[in-house]
Each structure stands twice: as structure tokens, then as C-alpha cells.
C-alpha positions, 0 to 999 in steps of 0.5 A: 729358687734363688736365695742369695743370703742362704747362698752366701751363708753356705759359701762362707761356711765352705770358705771357713772349712777350706781355710783350715785345710792346710793347717789340718794337713800339716798337724795331722801329718806330724803324727800320721803317715800319708797313707794312714791319713788317707785311710782314715779320712777316706773311711770317714768321708765315705760314711758321711756321704752315705749318711747324707745320700740316705737322708736325701732319700736317694740311698736306694738308687746307689746300687743302680747308679753304680752298676750303670756307671761302674767303669766311670766310678772306678776311674773317678774314685781312683783319681779322687780320693786315691791318687790326688790325696796321696800326692797332695798329702806327700807334697804337704808332708815335704813343703811348708804349708804357705808354699803347698797351699798357694800352688794348689790354687793353680788347678783352675788354670790347669783345668782350662788347658786340660779341657782344651786338650782333652775335650777339644775346647778352644784354648785362647792366648790369654789362657796361656798368659794366665798360666804364665802369670800364676806360675810366676807367682809360684816362683815368687813364693818358692824363691822368697824373693831370693833367686838363689833359693830356687836351687835350694828348694824341695823341687820334689815337693813342689813338683808333687804339689803341681802334679796334684793340680793336674790330677785334680783338674783331670778329675773335674775334666772327667766330671764334665761328662759325668751323668750322675748327680753330684752327691751320689757320684761323689759318694760312690767314688769314695765308697769304691775308693775307701776299700782300695786305700784300706787294702794298700794301707794294710799291706804297706803299713797296717799300723794306726797312728796316735790319737792326734793322727786319728783325730786329724784324719777324721777332721780331714774326712769330715770337713775337707772331703765331704761337708765342704763339697756339700756346702759348696754345692748348696751355695751354687744351687741357692745363688742367682749369681755364681760369679759372686759366690765363686769370688768369695773363695779367693778369701780362703787362702788369705785366711788360711795363711793366718791360721798357718802363722798362728797355729803352725807357727810358720813365719809368713814371708811377704813373698808368699802374699805377693806370690799368692796375689799374683796367682789370683790375678792370673786366675781372675784375668782368665775368668774375666776374659773368658766371660768377655769371649762368651758374651761376644758369641 
């Protein structure tokens, strides 16, 4: 049954967790390598998700669901967490948090275009217009109001941040056809992916970071990779108005910028706010026109 106060509560908890992510990434990557961070976070997330599935009384079905969907699970686990977070962490390692975080928001625009290409869904003119608006916002942030800065930008980092949105959108495009329950599917993805990450870490690095890096990896695995997903799912299940709940998440990047400023000490340029607002305008513009198009059917 719908319970809007409960839904808003879970949405706000998710919002607070997601707001800390950019800061947590930068703090952790100051002490741990990208691979070390992913190895620790993946193991922690796998354990948390296994505990949650067991507490939900569905632990006994995990093996059966895996054997029925092992190809899908391997592909999904390879995309998320392995490829997605390797690329995302590398982008955060190279870029200021105030740049990497807004770019990551554009995955919703990419998702609609990717669903059109791969799932044969209709792509409308306003989808391309929304993408143009949002990526104009990205250019505003990268340039910091000075076009000459575009030549000095770390375009490898920017490119990695954009590629991470393609991987994330691809993951959710794949999940449109996922027949598994969301919590079980996510759990299996991480349980399969964690050993792969550990093997790669052992072969490439094999060293543990200092305690600060370990603590950061645990935090990322606990909040970014597992509990935030569960709380967001509970929020959507509890609401009778998903649009209202979804719009709350647009507060997250603005809260995140405050943490980036006060915790990381980054000076937040006015162009970061201008670019972020432009990105969100593109996303909202697309959502509104999609709803109008659906209502006319």
C-alpha cells in the first residue's frame, strides 16, 4: 500500500547518501588506488546485499536464480560494478569533484537515447534537444566561464566521466529486460563481480591501502553501492506518485556541492551552479515532454 510519508523518508535518506558520494570518492582516492577502492567497496557491498537478501527470506533462491540467468548475471555484473566503477573512479581521480559529479547526472539523457537505439523505442526531437541542453551545461562547467579553459581541461577525465554515463545507461537499458527481482539481481551481480575485481586487484596491485583508504572503501560499498539502492527501491515501492519522489533527487547535486566545498575545500565556481542547473533543465525538459507525449496516446 502507498505510504507517502514513508516514501519521502526513504527518498530523503537516499538523497543524503548520494549527496556524500562525490566527497567520499575524492577522500578515498587520496589514500587508495582506483582498483583498491573498487575491491574493498565491491566486497562490502556483496556482503551487505547478501545479508539483506537473507533477511528478506529469499536467500534460498539465489542459486536457482543465478543458474537460470547466469549469462545475464555475468554481463550485468561486468557492467556494474566492474567496468562502471573502474571508469567512474578514474574520472574522479583525475577531475575536481565539482566537475565529475554534474557530468554523472547526464546518464538519464543517455539512457533515453540508448533505449531508442537498442530497444527500438522511439527517439523524438526533444530527446536530442534535451541532450544538447544538458551537454551545454557540461561545457559551461568545464570552461568555468572562460572558453580558453576548454583547451586546458583534462579531457581524458571528462571523457571518462562521459563514458561512465554510457556504461550506467547501458546497464539500466539491459535491466529493462531483467526478469530477476531487483534486490536479488543486484546481489547476484555484485557476488559474481567481487571475485573478478579481487583477482584483478591481486594480479595488478595486491597491496592494501592505509586505514583511511580502507574506511573510505567500506563507506562507498555500504552506502553508494548497496544501502542507497535499497532505500531508493523502498521509496518507489511506497509512493503513489513516483514523479514527486524522483524530483527530490535533483536536490542531491546541490547538497553534494556544499560538501565538496566545506569538506574537500574546493572553491565552487558560479559556472558550476550555472552548468548544473542547465543540465537539470535539460533532464526536466525531456521528462515533461515525454509525459505529455505518453498522455496523448
